[in-house]
C-alpha positions in Angstrom: -9.8 9.0 1.9 -7.4 6.9 -0.3 -8.8 4.8 -3.1 -8.8 1.1 -2.3 -8.9 -1.8 -4.6 -11.5 -4.1 -3.1 -11.0 -7.7 -4.0 -13.8 -10.2 -3.9 -13.9 -12.0 -0.5 -14.0 -15.8 -0.7 -16.0 -17.9 1.7 -14.1 -20.3 4.0 -15.8 -23.5 4.8 -15.7 -24.9 8.4 -13.3 -27.7 9.2 -14.8 -31.1 9.6 -14.8 -31.2 13.4 -16.0 -27.7 14.0 -18.8 -27.2 16.5 -21.9 -25.4 15.2 -24.9 -23.9 16.8 -27.8 -26.2 17.3 -31.1 -25.6 15.5 -33.2 -23.1 17.4 -30.2 -21.6 19.3 -29.7 -17.9 18.5 -26.5 -15.9 19.0 -27.0 -12.6 20.9 -27.7 -10.1 18.2 -25.5 -7.0 18.1 -23.0 -5.6 20.5 -22.7 -2.2 22.2 -19.4 -1.2 20.7 -17.8 1.4 18.5 -16.3 0.8 15.0 -13.0 -0.6 16.4 -12.7 -2.9 19.3 -9.2 -4.1 20.4 -8.8 -6.9 22.9 -5.5 -6.9 24.8 -3.9 -8.4 27.8 -1.3 -11.0 28.9 -0.9 -14.1 26.8 -3.3 -17.0 27.6 -6.1 -15.0 29.3 -8.6 -15.5 26.5 -8.3 -12.4 24.2 -9.0 -14.5 21.1 -12.1 -16.0 22.7 -13.5 -12.6 23.5 -12.7 -11.2 20.1 -14.3 -14.2 18.3 -17.4 -14.1 20.5 -17.8 -10.3 20.0 -17.4 -10.7 16.3 -20.1 -13.3 16.1 -22.6 -11.2 18.1 -21.7 -8.1 16.0 -22.3 -10.0 12.7 -25.5 -11.6 14.1 -26.8 -8.1 14.4 -26.3 -7.5 10.7 -23.1 -5.5 11.0 -20.4 -6.5 8.5 -17.7 -7.4 11.0 -14.0 -8.3 10.6 -12.2 -10.2 13.3 -8.4 -10.0 12.8 -5.6 -11.5 14.8 -2.3 -9.7 15.2 -0.9 -12.3 17.5 2.0 -14.3 15.9 0.9 -17.4 17.8 -2.5 -17.5 16.1 -5.4 -19.3 17.7 -8.3 -17.6 16.0 -8.7 -20.5 13.5 -9.0 -23.0 16.4 -11.4 -20.8 18.3 -13.7 -20.2 15.4 -13.4 -23.8 14.1 -12.5 -22.7 10.6 -9.2 -22.2 8.7 -8.8 -18.4 8.9 -6.6 -17.1 6.0 -4.1 -14.2 6.0 -6.5 -12.0 4.0 -10.1 -11.3 5.1 -12.6 -13.9 4.1 -16.2 -14.6 4.9 -16.3 -17.5 7.4 -20.0 -17.7 8.2 -22.9 -18.7 6.0 -25.7 -16.9 7.9 -24.1 -13.7 9.2 -21.6 -11.2 7.6 -18.6 -12.4 9.6 -15.1 -12.1 8.1 -11.8 -13.1 9.6 -8.1 -12.8 9.0 -4.8 -13.8 10.7 -2.0 -11.4 9.9 1.1 -13.4 8.9 4.3 -11.7 10.2 6.5 -14.0 8.2 4.9 -12.9 5.0 5.3 -9.3 6.1 9.0 -10.0 6.6 9.3 -11.5 3.1 7.7 -8.3 1.8 10.4 -6.2 3.3 8.5 -5.8 6.6 6.6 -2.8 5.4 5.4 -3.7 2.0 6.0 -5.6 -1.2 7.9 -2.6 -2.7 9.8 -1.8 0.5 7.5 1.1 1.2 6.5 1.7 4.9 3.1 0.5 5.8 2.4 -0.3 2.2 2.8 1.8 -0.9 3.6 5.1 0.7 6.8 6.2 -0.8 10.5 5.6 -0.7 11.3 6.2 3.0 14.1 3.7 2.7 15.8 6.1 0.3 15.0 9.0 2.7 16.8 7.1 5.4 19.8 6.3 3.2 23.1 7.5 4.5 22.2 7.0 8.2 25.6 5.4 9.0 27.4 8.2 7.2 25.5 10.9 9.0 26.2 9.2 12.4 29.8 8.9 11.6 30.0 12.7 10.8 28.9 13.3 14.4 25.7 15.1 13.5 23.3 16.0 16.3 20.3 15.0 14.2 21.9 11.9 12.8 19.1 9.3 12.1 21.1 6.7 13.9 18.9 7.4 16.9 15.8 8.4 15.0 13.5 6.0 16.7 14.6 6.7 20.2 14.3 3.0 21.0 14.1 -0.4 19.4 12.2 -0.6 16.2 9.2 -2.9 16.5 9.4 -6.3 14.8 7.6 -7.5 11.7 4.5 -8.6 13.6 3.8 -5.1 15.0 4.7 -3.4 11.7 2.4 -5.7 9.8 -0.4 -5.2 12.2 -0.1 -1.4 12.0 0.0 -1.6 8.2 -3.2 -3.8 8.2 -5.0 -1.5 10.7 -4.3 1.4 8.4 -5.8 -0.5 5.5 -8.9 -1.6 7.4 -9.6 1.9 8.5 -10.6 2.7 4.9 -11.9 -0.7 3.8 -15.5 -0.3 2.7 -16.3 -4.0 3.2 -16.4 -3.8 7.0 -18.5 -1.7 9.4 -16.7 -2.9 12.5 -13.2 -4.3 13.0 -12.4 -6.4 16.1 -8.7 -6.9 16.8 -7.3 -9.8 18.7 -3.9 -8.3 19.7 -0.7 -10.0 20.6 0.4 -10.3 24.3 0.9 -7.0 26.2 4.5 -6.3 25.2 3.9 -6.7 21.5 0.7 -4.6 21.8 2.5 -1.7 23.5 5.2 -1.7 20.8 2.5 -1.6 18.2 0.9 1.4 19.9 4.3 3.1 20.1 4.8 2.7 16.4 2.9 5.9 15.4 4.9 8.0 17.8 8.2 6.4 16.7 7.4 6.7 13.0 6.2 10.3 13.5 9.5 11.2 15.2 11.5 9.4 12.5 9.6 11.1 9.7 10.0 14.5 11.2 13.8 14.1 11.6 14.2 12.7 8.1 12.3 15.6 6.6 14.4 18.0 8.6 17.6 16.3 7.2 16.2 16.5 3.7 15.5 20.2 4.0 19.1 20.7 5.4 20.7 19.0 2.5 18.3 19.8 -0.3 20.4 22.5 -1.7 23.5 20.3 -1.7 21.7 17.5 -3.4 20.2 19.7 -6.1 23.8 20.9 -6.8 25.1 17.4 -7.0 22.3 16.4 -9.3 23.1 19.3 -11.6 26.8 18.4 -11.7 26.2 14.8 -12.5 23.3 15.1 -14.8 20.6 14.2 -12.3 17.2 15.7 -12.6 13.5 15.3 -12.1 11.0 17.1 -10.0 10.1 14.2 -7.7 9.7 15.2 -4.1 10.3 12.3 -1.8 9.1 14.5 1.1 5.6 14.3 -0.3 5.5 10.6 0.4 6.7 11.2 3.9 4.1 13.8 4.5 1.4 11.4 3.3 2.6 8.7 5.6 2.7 11.2 8.5 -0.9 12.2 7.7 -2.1 8.6 7.8 -0.3 7.8 11.0 -1.8 10.9 12.6 -5.2 9.8 11.4 -4.7 6.3 12.9 -3.6 7.9 16.2 -6.7 10.0 16.2 -9.0 7.0 15.6 -7.4 5.0 18.4 -7.7 7.9 20.8 -11.4 8.6 20.0 -13.7 6.8 22.5 -16.6 7.3 20.1 -14.8 5.1 17.5 -12.4 2.8 19.5 -12.7 0.7 22.7 -9.6 -1.1 23.9 -10.8 -3.9 26.1 -8.4 -5.5 28.6 -8.8 -9.2 29.4 -7.5 -10.8 32.6 -8.1 -13.8 34.7 -9.1 -13.7 38.4 -5.6 -13.9 39.9 -3.6 -11.2 41.6 -0.7 -11.1 39.1 -3.1 -10.9 36.2 -5.0 -8.0 37.8 -1.7 -6.2 38.6 -0.5 -6.6 35.0 -3.8 -5.4 33.7 -3.5 -2.3 35.9 -0.1 -1.5 34.3 -1.5 -2.0 30.8 -4.4 0.3 31.5 -2.0 2.9 32.9 0.2 2.7 29.8 -2.9 2.9 27.5 -4.0 6.0 29.4 -0.5 7.5 28.6 -1.1 6.9 24.9 -4.6 8.4 25.2 -6.2 5.1 24.2 -9.7 4.7 25.8 -10.3 1.7 28.0 -13.9 1.5 28.7 -14.3 -2.3 29.3 -12.4 -4.9 31.3 -13.2 -8.6 31.2 -12.4 -11.1 33.9 -12.3 -14.5 32.3 -12.7 -18.0 33.8 -14.5 -17.0 36.9 -15.7 -20.0 39.0 -19.3 -18.9 39.5 -22.8 -20.0 38.5 -23.8 -19.1 35.0 -27.1 -17.7 36.3 -25.1 -14.9 38.0 -23.8 -13.7 34.6 -26.1 -14.8 31.7 -29.1 -16.9 30.8 -27.4 -19.9 29.1 -27.3 -23.6 29.6 -25.5 -24.3 32.9 -23.9 -27.5 31.5 -21.1 -25.2 30.2 -20.2 -23.9 33.6 -18.2 -25.4 36.5 -20.2 -24.8 39.7 -17.9 -24.1 42.6 -18.3 -26.2 45.7 -16.0 -24.5 48.3 -17.8 -26.3 51.2 -16.9 -29.8 50.1 -13.8 -29.4 47.8 -10.6 -28.1 49.3 -9.2 -27.1 45.9 -12.4 -25.3 45.0 -12.3 -23.5 48.3 -8.7 -22.2 47.8 -9.4 -21.2 44.2 -12.6 -19.5 45.2 -10.8 -17.4 47.8 -8.1 -16.5 45.3 -10.6 -15.5 42.6 -12.9 -13.5 45.0 -9.9 -11.5 46.2 -8.8 -10.8 42.7 -12.3 -9.7 41.7 -12.5 -7.3 44.6 -9.2 -5.8 43.6 -10.3 -5.5 40.0 -13.6 -3.9 40.9 -11.7 -1.4 43.1 -8.9 -0.6 40.7 -11.0 -0.1 37.7 -13.8 1.8 39.4 -15.6 3.9 36.8 -15.0 1.4 34.0 -17.3 -1.5 33.1 -16.0 -4.8 34.4 -17.6 -7.9 32.9 -17.2 -11.5 34.1 -17.1 -14.6 32.0 -17.5 -17.9 33.8 -15.0 -20.8 33.6 -16.7 -23.2 31.1 -16.7 -26.9 31.6 -15.9 -27.6 28.0 -13.2 -26.3 25.7 -14.1 -22.9 24.2 -14.0 -23.8 20.5 -16.7 -23.4 17.9 -19.9 -21.4 17.8 -21.7 -23.3 20.5 -19.2 -22.3 23.1 -18.7 -18.8 21.7 -22.5 -18.3 22.0 -22.2 -18.8 25.8 -19.2 -16.3 26.0 -21.1 -13.8 23.8 -24.1 -14.0 26.2 -21.8 -13.2 29.1 -20.3 -10.2 27.3 -23.7 -8.5 26.7 
């Protein structure tokens, strides 16, 4: 394990209008989850809400928990009712809950991969290793790095997220990391990054081996020297990427939870996402259907004032929505048979602050 400089974590005070838990109301303590929990799905289905609620429950059980958002359109601050910084900070006075919102713009200013231009932060001069790409391509080489990635390189948000995930794997401050991912397309590009980087590194190393003799000769002719081996940095990066891939694919350590709403298109998109995650070998053990119009007593023991009770007999709109949701729930139950499907009711009030998140946390138990 790499040595990590652990900086003191400052406490973040709640904003003035944040909602807090009333005296005597307890958060569900603890969650049945591995070390790493990733919430994914289409934009607007409630991934941030689920991540925040899970983080609160986890921390309430005494587990040092980090909730981190990789979504460029951050809403974690609004959901938690605090100003969440770019670096992990403690955001709760009574439980060990930390939070961070990864800033893709800051990552771009750091050269997308790190302050020193190193990929994923301080792992060697891969930029130099990739030098001469255009010249190689122009020479008509079969292994020219012009097509190293075999596709479009992920943007700064995915690269920054992957870099942060690598750091959090070895961060001794946290026992559990809960990730609020970006919408589906961004998430899939993030998950493709290990494979893409692995392919890139392998080809760069092959090119270095092919031209190592030529480069040594040129260095000797022009007075160059030194025993530095840039390939060592590439090998270290490759090892860390392989470790991350192994963690993400280990169901004992990672659970990727797909969030959807009870509508046909959302269920269909979730089915596609689960299929792609299966291709990556990423375990999906839990699916969450959010904003279901049903009585709270059917899901959890919480105050019913938070839930919209459907009245399909006297409300035409409720009747139509009820039929749509029930059909989607049947499809979800059938499609995801063998996986746990949880339901979170449509709450009557905005899901913001701990009082609302307590209700969601109770439904996720």
